C-alpha positions in Angstrom: 140.1 89.4 145.4 140.2 93.3 145.1 141.6 92.8 141.5 138.7 90.8 140.4 136.4 93.3 142.1 137.7 96.1 140.5 137.8 94.4 137.2 134.4 93.4 137.5 133.1 96.9 138.6 135.1 98.5 135.4 133.3 96.1 133.3 129.9 96.7 134.7 130.2 100.5 134.6 131.6 100.2 131.1 128.8 98.2 130.0 126.1 100.3 131.6 127.6 103.3 130.0 127.4 101.7 126.5 124.0 100.9 127.1 122.7 104.3 128.2 125.0 106.0 125.3 123.0 103.8 122.8 119.9 104.7 124.4 120.7 108.4 124.1 122.0 108.0 120.4 118.7 106.4 119.8 116.8 109.1 121.6 118.7 111.7 119.4 118.2 110.0 116.2 114.4 109.8 116.8 114.4 113.4 117.8 116.3 114.6 114.6 113.8 112.2 112.6 110.8 113.8 113.9 112.1 117.5 113.2 113.1 116.3 109.9 110.1 114.7 108.8 107.3 116.3 111.4 104.2 114.1 111.9 101.4 114.9 109.9 98.2 116.3 111.5 95.2 114.1 111.6 95.3 112.0 108.5 91.4 113.0 107.4 92.0 116.6 108.3 93.4 117.3 104.8 90.6 115.6 103.0 88.0 117.5 105.4 89.8 120.9 104.6 89.6 119.9 100.7 86.0 118.9 101.0 85.1 122.3 102.8 87.2 124.2 100.4 86.0 122.8 97.1 82.7 124.0 95.3 80.0 121.4 94.3 80.5 120.0 91.0 78.6 121.5 88.2 77.6 118.3 86.4 76.6 115.0 87.9 79.3 113.2 86.3 81.9 115.3 87.6 81.1 114.4 91.3 82.8 111.1 91.2 85.9 113.0 90.2 85.7 115.7 92.9 85.7 113.3 95.8 83.5 112.9 98.9 81.3 115.7 99.6 81.4 117.2 103.2 78.5 115.3 104.4 80.2 112.3 103.2 83.3 113.1 104.7 81.5 113.7 108.1 80.2 110.5 107.9 83.3 108.7 107.2 84.9 110.4 110.0 82.3 109.6 112.2 82.3 105.9 111.3 86.1 105.9 111.6 85.9 107.4 115.3 83.4 104.9 116.4 85.5 102.2 115.1 88.6 103.4 116.9 86.7 103.7 120.2 85.5 100.2 119.9 88.9 98.8 118.9 90.4 100.7 121.9 87.7 99.2 124.1 88.3 95.5 122.9 91.8 95.8 123.5 91.3 97.3 127.0 88.8 94.2 127.8 91.2 91.8 126.3 94.0 93.1 128.5 92.0 93.2 131.7 90.8 89.7 131.2 93.4 87.0 130.5 92.1 84.0 128.4 91.1 81.2 130.7 94.0 78.6 130.3 93.6 75.0 129.6 92.8 72.4 132.2 96.1 70.7 131.9 98.0 73.9 132.1 96.0 74.7 135.6 96.6 71.7 136.9 100.0 72.0 136.4 100.5 75.3 137.7 98.8 74.1 140.7 101.1 71.4 141.5 103.9 73.7 140.9 102.3 75.9 143.6 102.1 73.2 146.2 104.7 72.6 148.6 106.8 69.7 148.6 108.9 67.8 151.2 110.5 64.6 150.8 109.5 61.7 152.9 111.2 61.1 156.2 
């Protein structure tokens, strides 16, 4: 009996050690990837900086080539911020309020929750 218990403990410790070693390895790989390829700052920050530093085009036809103006970029960023807030709010509401189950599912669950005892 003690041999089996010892073998079981060795297998358990080995398995758990391998799992945690794999997690540590993945963590290290992710940390290395983040250092090698740092995440960009806000995606629209580069556009905003470029629009703020570029001068207004001299001709009306050159406006399409120059990209959005600072006002247009500000409107786009505001719209994206509002859209993201709405999306986050919708996800939060959906998480708090689960969908109403079908009638057959509710009946089945209520039957499972009832205690059952055999007839005497």
